[in-house]
C-alpha atoms as one frame of an Amber mdcrd trajectory, in Angstrom:
protein
 242.333 132.385  40.217 242.607 129.740  43.295 244.276 130.349  46.081 245.557
 128.521  48.874 244.208 129.342  52.385 244.169 127.601  56.390 241.376 127.450
  58.459 241.602 128.904  61.657 238.520 127.517  62.773 236.401 124.230  62.905
 233.190 124.352  60.404 231.210 121.403  60.015 228.667 121.084  57.149 224.965
 120.937  57.949 223.864 120.506  54.125 224.493 118.887  50.884 226.096 122.054
  49.319 228.974 122.730  51.874 231.727 120.757  52.814 233.898 120.389  56.749
 236.852 121.826  57.308 239.159 121.646  60.136 241.248 124.017  62.178 244.618
 124.329  60.525 243.596 122.350  57.395 244.895 123.496  54.112 241.646 124.413
  51.632 242.297 125.666  47.985 239.768 128.539  47.382 238.244 128.639  44.184
 237.648 132.431  43.478 238.244 135.307  46.675 234.868 137.087  45.721 232.528
 135.627  48.448 228.958 135.617  47.913 227.232 137.001  51.206 230.520 135.412
  52.668 230.427 132.475  51.488 232.891 130.909  48.799 233.351 128.292  46.979
 236.618 125.796  47.651 238.352 122.677  47.833 239.333 120.338  51.523 242.298
 118.457  51.634 240.255 115.037  51.425 239.288 116.645  47.810 235.722 117.473
  48.586 234.598 120.652  47.083 231.686 122.559  48.029 230.952 126.336  50.533
 232.679 127.324  53.783 232.811 130.883  55.413 235.067 132.672  53.982 235.809
 134.123  57.707 236.853 130.724  58.684 240.575 131.274  56.481 243.330 132.641
  56.741 244.022 133.467  52.862 247.949 132.686  52.164 249.578 135.156  49.416
 252.408 134.137  47.983 255.573 136.825  47.577 254.322 138.065  44.128 250.310
 138.554  44.750 251.293 140.732  48.005 254.101 141.258  50.917 251.898 140.497
  53.504 249.326 137.168  54.469 245.926 138.349  53.934 244.084 136.809  57.603
 240.364 137.183  56.792 238.805 137.131  60.227 235.708 139.044  61.239 234.836
 140.819  64.358 233.798 138.047  66.807 230.425 137.408  68.322 226.931 136.308
  65.979 223.861 135.084  66.274 223.378 131.069  66.755 227.096 130.622  67.712
 227.714 129.168  70.878 231.702 130.460  71.087 231.806 133.881  71.395 235.436
 133.248  69.754 233.783 131.988  66.654 233.756 134.742  63.164 230.093 136.132
  62.440 229.120 133.962  59.586 226.941 134.980  56.666 223.531 136.149  57.255
 222.051 137.517  54.583 219.233 135.379  53.176 218.705 134.537  49.519 214.715
 134.336  48.700 215.074 131.928  45.292 211.160 133.181  44.789 211.813 137.060
  44.098 213.942 136.550  40.995 213.514 133.979  38.444 214.522 134.091  34.761
 212.329 135.629  32.322 215.175 136.559  29.994 214.433 133.390  27.200 213.733
 133.462  23.565 209.937 134.792  23.612 209.476 138.510  23.971 208.366 140.540
  27.119 207.286 144.012  25.694 203.665 143.545  26.737 204.101 142.220  30.222
 204.976 145.625  31.242 208.085 143.550  33.066 210.426 146.387  34.343 213.289
 145.405  37.165 214.151 147.999  39.591 216.774 148.149  42.293 216.216 149.599
  45.526 218.245 150.391  48.536 216.781 149.258  51.228 218.114 152.354  53.636
 214.869 153.885  53.000 213.038 151.354  53.970 214.125 150.546  57.829 210.686
 150.479  59.364 209.639 147.220  57.919 211.209 144.778  60.350 209.231 142.915
  63.225 210.194 140.795  66.427 209.004 137.536  65.518 207.718 135.283  68.593
 211.204 133.966  68.998 212.822 136.892  68.930 214.464 136.983  66.000 214.454
 140.219  63.970 212.134 139.453  60.747 212.900 141.928  58.315 209.627 142.191
  55.858 210.439 142.517  52.369 208.996 146.630  51.779 208.131 145.712  48.322
 205.992 142.393  46.994 206.908 142.537  43.575 209.367 139.968  42.725 210.871
 142.265  40.152 211.841 144.737  42.883 215.509 143.796  44.192 216.971 145.248
  47.158 220.575 145.539  48.101 221.323 144.702  51.317 222.899 146.864  53.895
 225.570 146.455  56.424 224.996 145.408  60.085 225.679 148.117  62.317 226.971
 148.189  65.675 223.999 148.179  67.260 222.704 145.346  64.943 225.473 143.357
  66.332 225.325 144.272  70.200 221.626 143.459  69.964 222.447 139.791  68.063
 224.623 139.239  70.590 221.994 139.732  73.585 220.526 137.430  71.769 222.646
 133.846  72.230 220.251 132.053  73.961 218.264 131.906  71.299 217.990 129.120
  68.905 220.866 129.792  66.228 220.013 130.185  62.414 221.670 127.901  59.723
 224.912 129.361  58.455 224.481 128.311  55.315 222.388 130.630  53.865 221.993
 129.199  50.599 220.294 126.139  51.854 216.605 125.335  50.368 215.496 125.361
  54.570 216.769 129.094  54.623 215.968 130.285  51.216 212.589 128.897  51.293
 211.579 130.663  54.417 210.862 127.777  56.817 213.689 128.064  59.084 212.154
 131.507  59.754 208.815 130.437  59.572 209.637 127.753  62.294 211.410 129.565
  64.669 208.645 132.411  65.298 210.258 134.859  62.822 207.023 135.536  60.545
 204.772 138.171  62.054 201.033 136.515  61.707 198.883 138.282  59.466 195.766
 140.171  60.464 193.440 138.357  57.880 194.502 135.617  56.016 191.986 135.378
  52.931 193.103 131.897  51.752 193.497 128.371  53.806 194.322 124.696  52.684
 193.618 122.254  54.969 195.454 118.882  56.207 193.188 116.032  57.546 193.780
 112.645  58.978 193.383 109.950  55.954 193.248 106.128  56.399 197.164 105.981
  55.709 198.409 109.253  57.511 197.733 112.983  56.879 196.339 114.353  53.728
 195.673 117.305  51.248 191.726 118.079  51.993 189.947 116.901  48.353 189.137
 120.271  45.978 185.413 120.727  46.952 184.928 121.325  43.420 187.730 119.547
  40.827 187.989 119.920  37.283 190.150 118.967  34.682 191.681 120.824  31.636
 192.277 120.663  27.990 195.142 121.510  25.880 194.666 121.433  22.361 195.310
 123.754  18.609 198.674 124.457  18.734 198.775 127.344  16.384 201.716 129.164
  15.030 200.918 132.922  15.373 202.630 136.307  14.436 203.016 139.869  15.779
 204.430 143.146  15.343 203.727 142.747  10.829 205.479 138.961  11.417 208.322
 139.721  13.366 207.431 137.927  16.227 206.246 134.555  16.270 204.814 132.418
  19.055 202.845 129.175  19.599 199.486 129.643  20.695 197.780 126.583  22.975
 193.831 126.248  23.481 193.294 125.884  27.153 189.784 124.501  27.624 188.922
 124.125  32.030 185.878 121.445  32.423 184.379 123.803  35.454 184.308 126.853
  32.649 183.706 125.706  29.257 184.962 128.701  27.680 188.400 128.627  25.807
 191.575 130.835  26.761 194.905 130.784  24.527 197.973 130.779  25.911 201.440
 131.086  25.217 204.505 129.337  26.770 205.619 132.487  28.573 202.169 132.136
  30.183 202.569 128.706  31.170 206.035 129.512  32.484 204.911 132.787  34.934
 202.548 130.617  36.505 205.081 128.034  36.956 207.308 130.774  38.592 204.660
 131.873  40.617 203.737 128.596  42.114 207.944 127.920  43.153 208.114 131.315
  44.542 204.510 130.085  46.913 204.151 126.571  47.690 207.693 125.560  49.686
 206.528 122.470  51.050 204.626 121.430  47.468 206.523 119.514  44.753 205.630
 121.668  41.494 205.772 119.743  38.239 208.827 120.173  35.750 207.108 122.306
  32.803 208.448 121.049  29.574 212.156 122.476  28.662 212.491 125.580  26.799
 213.450 125.676  23.210 215.282 128.576  20.879 216.104 126.869  18.205 213.535
 124.505  16.372 210.585 125.011  18.443 208.279 125.860  15.176 208.544 122.070
  14.051 205.875 120.253  14.351 207.450 116.683  16.026 208.510 119.731  19.160
 205.248 121.284  19.103 203.824 117.685  19.535 206.095 116.565  21.968 205.268
 120.398  24.078 201.755 119.240  23.380 201.623 115.995  25.171 203.756 117.240
  27.798 201.907 120.478  28.698 199.248 117.836  28.804 201.081 115.871  31.483
 201.465 119.060  33.341 198.062 120.636  33.031 196.916 116.820  34.220 198.815
 117.087  37.324 198.109 120.469  37.796 194.262 120.025  38.240 194.584 116.695
  40.137 196.599 118.286  42.893 194.180 119.228  45.869 196.298 122.485  46.551
 197.726 123.542  43.262 194.636 123.184  41.625 193.072 125.819  44.141 195.355
 128.683  43.989 193.870 132.080  42.689 196.653 132.317  40.201 195.772 129.046
  38.711 192.215 130.027  38.212 193.441 133.267  37.228 195.398 131.604  34.485
 192.337 129.461  33.518 189.625 131.669  33.177 190.872 135.309  32.399 190.694
 136.286  28.182 190.717 140.126  28.675 194.432 141.212  28.248 193.815 144.513
  30.573 192.080 141.665  32.806 194.913 139.864  32.659 198.025 142.569  33.683
 195.824 143.001  36.834 195.560 139.678  37.687 199.113 139.184  36.960 200.203
 142.072  39.337 197.610 141.332  41.778 199.148 137.438  41.647 202.646 138.719
  41.637 201.809 140.924  44.982 200.586 138.114  46.827 201.644 138.117  50.616
 200.806 134.230  51.726 204.199 132.988  49.805 206.790 131.118  51.332 206.998
 131.444  54.573 203.802 133.093  55.361 202.394 130.075  52.706 202.327 127.746
  55.904 200.007 130.426  57.947 197.474 129.328  55.441 197.896 125.572  56.525
 194.631 124.206  58.854 196.473 121.174  60.709 194.373 117.610  62.071 194.526
 118.339  66.417 195.761 114.504  65.873 199.530 113.727  68.213 201.926 113.047
  66.104 205.026 111.280  67.863 207.877 113.284  65.775 210.429 110.600  65.784
 207.528 108.778  64.285 207.371 111.263  61.783 210.815 111.693  60.893 211.269
 107.810  60.140 208.325 107.691  57.766 210.277 111.255  56.138 213.167 108.800
  55.927 211.636 105.941  54.718 209.950 107.943  51.722 213.191 109.491  50.855
 214.765 106.144  50.469 212.007 105.212  48.126 211.714 108.755  46.602 215.936
 108.035  45.956 215.233 103.970  44.527 212.277 105.468  42.405 214.201 108.584
  41.138 216.548 105.339  39.820 214.675 103.354  38.902 213.120 105.982  36.418
 216.642 107.136  35.037 217.156 103.546  34.534 213.806 102.771  32.265 214.035
 106.329  30.896 217.566 105.337  29.243 216.200 102.070  28.289 212.775 103.258
  26.814 215.320 105.828  24.645 217.908 103.052  24.095 214.945 101.272  22.153
 213.588 103.972  20.424 216.536 104.849  18.443 216.617 100.915  17.505 212.893
 101.421  16.719 213.938 104.386  14.280 216.971 103.321  13.274 218.282  99.505
  14.104 214.909  97.408  13.476 214.194  99.230  10.336 217.269  98.699   8.773
 217.509  95.257   9.516 213.609  94.532   7.952 214.694  96.220   5.613 218.071
  94.558   4.787 215.909  90.996   5.155 212.911  92.447   2.839 215.604  92.965
   0.631 217.590  89.720   0.456 213.686  88.544  -0.528 213.612  90.411  -3.359
 216.879  89.278  -4.222 215.743  85.571  -4.057 212.960  86.448  -6.506 214.350
  88.229  -8.472 217.296  85.324  -9.074 214.649  82.672  -9.866 212.949  84.711
 -12.666 217.022  84.665 -14.446 216.222  81.115 -16.317 212.728  81.543 -17.972
 212.224  77.596 -18.560 212.073  77.169 -14.924 210.627  79.971 -13.031 207.490
  80.119 -11.033 205.925  82.961 -11.105 203.277  82.742  -8.360 206.064  81.639
  -6.076 208.359  84.629  -7.274 205.645  86.867  -7.008 204.712  85.329  -3.351
 208.956  85.696  -2.383 209.026  89.353  -3.959 205.600  90.163  -1.949 207.224
  88.588   1.689 210.415  91.144   0.969 208.072  94.236   0.813 206.250  92.605
   3.573 208.953  92.667   6.025 209.975  96.191   4.543 206.356  97.528   5.579
 207.150  96.158   8.842 210.202  98.224   9.179 208.791 100.773   8.421 206.051
 100.159  11.232 209.056  99.692  13.718 209.961 103.146  12.854 206.579 104.765
  13.338 205.508 102.617  16.561 207.571 105.011  19.324 205.083 107.887  18.694
 202.432 105.691  19.667 203.622 104.273  22.974 207.010 104.751  23.865 206.636
 108.687  23.254 204.034 108.206  26.086 206.139 106.618  27.969 209.119 109.094
  28.175 206.433 112.111  28.741 205.057 110.110  32.107 209.168 109.393  33.045
 209.741 112.903  32.263 207.518 114.387  34.916 208.612 112.273  37.437 211.941
 112.753  36.725 210.919 116.165  37.817 208.788 116.021  40.699 211.342 113.191
  42.629 214.058 116.095  41.639 212.172 118.312  44.701 211.554 116.290  46.803
 215.203 116.145  48.512 215.030 119.775  48.861 211.428 119.359  50.538 212.665
 117.236  53.088 215.374 119.049  53.868 212.771 121.495  54.905 211.395 118.904
  57.411 214.969 117.481  58.421 215.653 121.311  59.022 213.038 121.847  60.937
 213.158 119.095  62.953 217.041 119.818  63.979 215.533 123.461  64.934 212.847
 121.380  67.613 216.005 119.492  69.234 218.368 122.053  69.461 215.305 123.936
  71.146 214.623 121.320  73.517 218.038 121.074  74.644 218.284 124.580  75.047
 215.015 124.752  77.079 216.716 121.638  79.220 220.008 123.549  79.993 217.838
 126.742  81.034 218.238 129.162  78.458 214.802 128.870  76.974 211.402 129.163
  78.180 209.586 125.327  77.786 206.569 127.709  76.005 209.552 128.971  73.269
 210.939 125.854  72.780 206.860 124.641  72.158 205.879 126.771  69.793 208.972
 125.782  67.769 207.358 123.070  68.085 204.047 123.294  67.116 205.327 124.778
  63.882 207.623 122.370  63.386 204.223 120.004  63.010 202.620 121.805  60.451
 205.627 121.629  58.400 205.965 117.747  59.203 201.632 117.527  58.308 202.539
 119.476  55.154 204.875 117.063  54.202 203.345 114.019  54.865 200.302 115.292
  52.868 202.639 115.932  49.988 203.855 112.425  50.177 200.140 111.006  50.443
 199.537 112.857  47.492 202.530 112.059  45.145 201.582 108.072  46.305 198.293
 108.514  45.692 198.706 110.028  41.760 201.671 107.755  41.468 199.689 104.631
  41.785 196.411 106.035  39.018 199.517 107.798  36.794 201.663 103.964  36.719
 198.642 101.926  35.980 197.778 104.405  33.011 200.867 104.335  31.902 201.147
 100.335  31.633 197.660  99.043  30.594 198.481 102.117  27.671 201.906 100.995
  26.593 200.693  97.136  26.730 197.865  98.035  24.867 199.917  99.669  22.180
 202.197  96.791  22.085 199.040  93.902  21.639 197.482  96.572  18.593 201.164
  96.770  17.163 201.900  93.005  17.163 198.383  92.328  15.603 199.221  94.397
  12.884 202.145  92.697  11.935 200.613  89.356  13.076 197.728  90.100   9.639
 200.416  91.687   7.826 202.154  88.304   8.038 198.849  86.095   8.058 198.065
  87.485   4.143 201.732  87.073   3.151 201.768  83.123   4.190 197.930  82.672
   2.497 199.909  83.631  -1.063 202.257  80.245  -0.590 198.426  77.922  -0.317
 198.076  75.887  -3.508 201.768  76.600  -5.154
């Protein structure tokens, strides 16, 4: 039930999920139950979004309570310039730690059991980062073990107050900049690992930073979707034959295996646009059309994976492609889930060029890509809509119109036979054949989308997913830029050592190089994919209309010599 409130402090939004509120402004709170200190509400301008619950007084009506609820927390918090501001939410939501496995498929043979542990027994896992903030390392790397948050003690609050000169954390802990761990990396809160076994290199190309190519490139086929059963027919699923070219030995994978891999990729690669998997479907998933559509889209997904210089080298991906033994699969699966180099720690695996890049130039380049991506996303949506409408017309309108034309010709032919002395069998047969020809053309139109428009829509769907990832990835860079500017301001004011500010700038360079490398890969792959898509569409269109012409020419010859 919504309640009214009055802002007691001004809050300025930093992200698209938030809204700004002004001191003394009336607001509406849709649900008093806060999530990590944040509530969803509406300001006086009609904008809806998140703001800190501690920044408002909730006004109770007399029927609800005899007093006004004043939601003010103890003063003082890390990153607030004013000592009179209330504490704001600090709990980080690690989106990679929890992912949805609760769909139609069974998971009994995966040994996945979720455990809830109180983190009071893991107080020794905090480490001091390079920027002086406390970095709480997760006591378990298992993404299926969830930890309850522990309340901040008085000593912790005092320690936070003493760190007031450090660069503040973002207020919105829902922000992708926070959830991804990139904020912690930029601020120096991610402790260096004693040994980093994996490394991904960014090099300077003719157009700027780019991922270093996979030294052993390969492709992978997905074929032969087959309906399988287990538990004496109680469970049914589709199995796909997956064959990587550099191994040459097939493995058999279900959709849940692809889904597991996809979630590991999201968890690990914070600055890479991981392609979306084809949609899940609880009903009708064994129908032939759906199976064929999913196979086509899994092939596109796999092509993108194998063409990406970083994703194609991921150990979890190699395990997915190579492991054929059930016992070894489970061991490798657990090893991938215990991977420490994920999220913020993934940034430690990046080797960047020594070339200097002016951060203002990088910011301008990112802004240009943001504008491009938004326009491309709009254009892809437009083409998707037009192509989908065209499919509908092929299956319905075009087919129906040609059938109506064919029936009309047939009717003419039948009419000409009603006065026998004057009927012409040759002409009547030719007209009747013309009618059947147009009926066949109608059927050809109905069949054609499976050869061209379906493939176009598959590719557009892939790019809709890739483009949908970029706003959050760009937000990571924007957040890093903001920390650089804030740290430099604090250094200029004598509130921070210049060495510390330089460290933040250096780590921001790593984020910037990674984003530019991902932008470069996207452009390179986009040119290849859209060239192939347009060529394939035009070839199929030419072949289709040639078949139509051949039908019409054969029919035309029936009138010769009449």
